[in-house]
VOGU-3710 file (C-alpha; in Angstrom, 3 decimals, decimal comma):
1> mprttapdva> 347,899/196,767/62,037  349,332/200,166/61,400  349,889/202,429/64,368  347,349/205,059/65,259  348,508/208,559/64,170  347,644/212,084/64,993  345,570/212,773/61,857  343,546/209,511/62,912  342,706/211,028/66,119  341,777/214,191/64,646
11> aakgvrkivm> 339,619/212,594/62,191  337,683/210,582/65,009  335,847/213,891/66,044  332,175/213,314/65,617  332,752/209,607/64,449  333,666/207,744/67,647  335,010/208,527/71,275  338,770/208,578/71,596  340,218/206,345/74,522  343,383/208,006/76,216
21> laaydftsar> 345,306/206,559/79,134  348,377/207,911/80,798  350,775/205,196/81,396  354,666/205,284/82,206  356,606/201,749/81,328  356,730/199,081/78,825  354,250/196,730/80,754  351,375/199,282/81,244  351,681/200,084/77,550  351,492/196,341/76,589
31> laeaagvdvi> 348,231/196,098/78,562  346,752/199,434/77,477  347,317/198,690/73,690  345,887/194,982/74,488  342,718/196,882/75,584  342,339/198,909/72,536  343,659/202,271/73,947  343,874/204,723/70,985  346,245/206,911/72,792  348,876/206,406/75,506
41> lvgdslamvv> 349,733/209,746/76,958  353,223/209,595/78,608  352,178/212,251/81,374  354,410/214,213/83,358  352,195/213,097/85,909  354,881/210,573/86,188  356,739/212,802/88,462  354,083/212,291/91,223  352,986/208,859/90,152  356,070/207,021/89,499
51> lghddtlsvt> 358,702/209,277/91,096  357,144/210,378/94,377  357,227/214,204/93,844  354,463/216,512/95,291  353,730/217,874/91,667  354,745/217,591/88,137  357,228/220,324/88,138  360,623/218,599/89,031  360,581/215,725/86,310  363,311/216,201/83,842
61> meemlhhvra> 363,759/216,115/79,786  365,775/213,086/80,381  363,412/211,254/82,795  360,824/211,696/80,303  362,615/210,568/77,494  363,628/207,221/79,513  359,642/206,679/80,104  358,757/207,521/76,801  361,199/205,174/75,059  359,753/202,455/77,226
71> vargagtslv> 356,237/202,919/76,253  357,115/203,387/72,749  358,643/199,758/72,861  355,334/198,364/74,302  352,534/200,455/72,559  351,820/198,464/69,589  349,206/200,069/67,559  348,546/203,095/70,282  349,504/206,597/69,335  352,456/207,424/71,711
81> vadmpfmsyq> 352,162/211,318/73,128  355,228/212,541/75,115  354,143/215,090/77,833  356,754/218,028/77,569  358,007/218,778/80,825  358,076/222,163/82,768  360,283/224,758/80,996  361,100/222,418/78,139  359,069/224,620/75,663  357,992/227,811/77,568
91> asveaavana> 361,232/229,624/77,358  361,444/230,065/73,677  360,333/228,838/70,194  363,595/227,230/69,643  363,982/225,023/72,782  360,426/224,000/72,145  361,160/222,764/68,803  364,679/220,978/69,951  363,215/219,461/72,813  360,013/218,283/71,003
101> grflkegrag> 362,092/216,967/68,307  363,947/214,966/70,687  360,910/212,848/72,092  360,068/212,083/68,199  363,730/211,011/67,468  365,011/209,632/70,588  362,025/208,669/72,492  360,032/207,281/69,281  356,746/209,108/70,472  354,158/210,053/67,665
111> avkveggrai> 353,550/213,436/69,167  354,075/215,892/72,209  351,722/217,365/74,576  352,105/221,183/75,939  350,289/222,906/78,521  348,842/226,603/77,946  346,823/228,504/75,459  347,263/231,560/73,241  350,569/232,446/75,245  352,281/229,288/73,639
121> vpqvramvsa> 350,798/229,654/70,369  354,200/230,524/68,584  355,589/227,372/70,070  352,788/224,994/68,748  353,179/226,643/65,457  357,000/225,978/65,227  356,637/222,432/66,368  353,692/222,006/63,711  355,879/223,448/60,978  358,668/221,263/61,791
131> gipvlghvgl> 356,644/218,351/61,214  355,803/217,429/64,929  352,204/216,627/65,825  351,015/218,791/68,973  348,289/218,018/71,442  347,171/220,867/73,428  346,161/221,251/77,335  343,990/223,868/78,769  341,886/224,386/81,884  343,813/222,908/84,969
141> tpqhvaalgg> 347,270/222,959/83,808  349,235/221,262/86,481  352,743/223,048/85,420  351,025/226,177/86,388  350,041/224,970/90,001  352,104/227,389/91,718  350,397/230,301/89,729  346,888/228,871/90,103  347,436/228,496/93,910  346,785/224,629/93,720
151> fkvqsktaea> 345,039/221,680/91,909  341,702/223,704/91,517  338,681/223,506/89,224  338,924/226,375/86,732  336,818/228,472/84,230  333,947/228,653/86,816  332,957/232,356/85,722  331,463/233,239/82,541  334,782/235,554/81,786  337,003/232,749/82,510
161> aaelvadama> 335,025/230,127/80,681  335,122/232,420/77,431  338,793/232,923/77,984  339,167/229,068/77,792  337,350/228,516/74,509  339,490/231,416/73,089  342,522/229,436/74,077  341,239/226,209/72,775  340,308/227,656/69,466  343,666/229,469/69,296
171> laeagcfavv> 345,433/226,068/69,616  343,387/224,567/66,911  344,343/227,218/64,764  348,040/226,883/65,651  347,536/223,208/64,499  347,120/221,279/67,341  345,315/217,838/66,378  343,387/217,569/69,664  343,158/219,496/72,973  342,748/218,209/76,536
181> lecipapvaa> 340,315/219,788/79,024  341,418/219,182/82,590  338,980/220,211/85,554  336,635/222,476/84,101  332,655/222,646/84,361  331,032/219,850/82,267  328,839/222,967/80,363  332,392/224,801/79,605  333,936/221,611/78,237  330,625/221,064/76,261
191> avtrtvpipt> 330,794/224,249/74,484  334,315/224,000/73,728  333,695/220,407/72,285  331,037/222,176/70,059  333,055/225,209/68,792  336,699/223,972/68,027  337,395/221,740/64,745  339,638/219,357/66,775  338,870/216,560/69,242  338,536/217,333/72,958
201> igigagpdcd> 339,892/215,025/75,546  338,339/215,454/78,693  339,757/214,754/82,237  337,229/216,112/84,888  335,712/217,790/82,177  332,103/215,985/81,838  330,720/213,587/79,586  330,418/215,670/76,205  334,126/215,393/75,329  335,066/213,630/72,169
211> gqvlvfhdvl> 337,309/211,253/74,381  338,572/210,830/77,854  341,716/210,324/79,462  342,834/208,696/82,868  345,858/207,473/84,711  346,775/204,216/84,440  347,295/203,768/88,183  343,945/205,449/88,840  341,930/203,214/86,670  343,349/200,007/88,415
221> glydrmrprf> 343,309/201,505/92,155  347,078/201,646/92,485  347,648/205,003/93,592  346,486/206,268/96,904  348,134/209,409/97,354  345,500/211,508/95,747  342,095/210,577/94,265  340,481/213,459/92,441  336,605/213,375/92,236  336,696/212,998/88,707
231> vkqfaelgkq> 338,553/209,590/88,985  336,764/206,299/88,409  338,593/203,238/89,937  337,559/200,139/87,789  339,816/197,842/89,843  341,162/197,685/93,301  344,475/196,219/92,156  346,596/198,043/94,950  344,765/196,315/97,917  345,091/192,889/95,843
241> aaaaltgyae> 348,749/193,834/95,325  349,308/194,410/99,001  347,554/191,144/100,000  350,071/189,168/97,632  353,089/191,097/98,849  352,136/190,184/102,350  351,552/186,533/101,473  355,126/186,367/99,631  356,775/187,829/102,657  355,070/185,304/105,095
251> avrnsdfpga> 355,901/182,426/102,636  359,625/183,399/102,679  359,891/183,588/106,447  357,828/180,538/106,970  360,149/178,713/104,487  356,752/177,870/102,459  358,596/179,390/99,611  360,228/178,254/97,350  359,103/174,813/97,322  360,177/171,839/95,169
261> ehsfsmapea> 357,981/172,820/92,088  360,070/176,263/92,157  363,469/174,673/92,324  365,823/172,839/89,688  367,257/169,558/90,240  370,736/167,555/89,291  371,109/164,225/87,642  371,865/161,824/90,663  375,167/160,890/89,572  376,303/164,426/88,834
271> qaafetlltp> 374,723/165,403/92,446  376,702/162,361/93,828  380,026/163,549/92,072  379,513/167,362/93,103  379,026/166,008/96,938  382,105/163,767/96,782  384,109/167,047/95,560  383,054/168,859/98,674  383,759/166,190/101,010  386,786/167,451/102,980
281> dagekdrhda> 389,960/165,609/102,023  388,309/163,938/99,313  390,944/164,737/96,825  393,944/163,583/99,466  392,174/160,219/99,972  392,007/159,955/95,696  395,747/160,412/95,753  396,223/157,455/98,626  394,214/155,121/96,554  395,958/155,617/93,250
//
């Protein structure tokens, strides 16, 4: 089957729900693709989930490229979207196009994602003009966490909600093929979804969006440092993994692992000859016998 493209995602609005998953390596990409995930987002959230930072601001272009390449190798037919890290596109149109181009050329992504509304429309227009599909992101934008005062629900007032609708529409008019809505009231997300001509992908934005995105580790219960209200765990693999690793450690310490079934043998004659070679003075005895 051909790989899903940004136009395919755009065409899904009003036709079917879009499934997006944030994942960060080859193995998770393989699992996501096998599950039929439409879009794999290599989110800058890897700064927190994979690299252990407190927020997304510290992750670099080189780190993102490293993970995007790994995901692209495992994604199969899923569209791979690379999250552009903090200050890789905000400073100038030229930097935005150059860095976005690297994600497609070096990372083999099929699109990039950027955070912000009307303020970054010039960058979005330039990237789209350069042939780079762009996914927008409004609402709670983690790269603005310092300005927002933390990870908080956004657009809770009528005025702020109207501003968010305007931002989403501006991104659509600039050429974004879809837009992520994060951590906003469900009625606001429903209004954006009705208003903009491109798909909305919700995360903490209620059920009326055109699609949904969650993080691989959250879906499987592998990340316990933070669990937002909008996360639903579909498994508790973290507990199972901890139990399995404890069992492994105990088996090694008790000499229960490895067993014969995990080991390799030699032909009896080869083993006998090998043991002879290790016998002290074996070489001297052979010379005397000769």
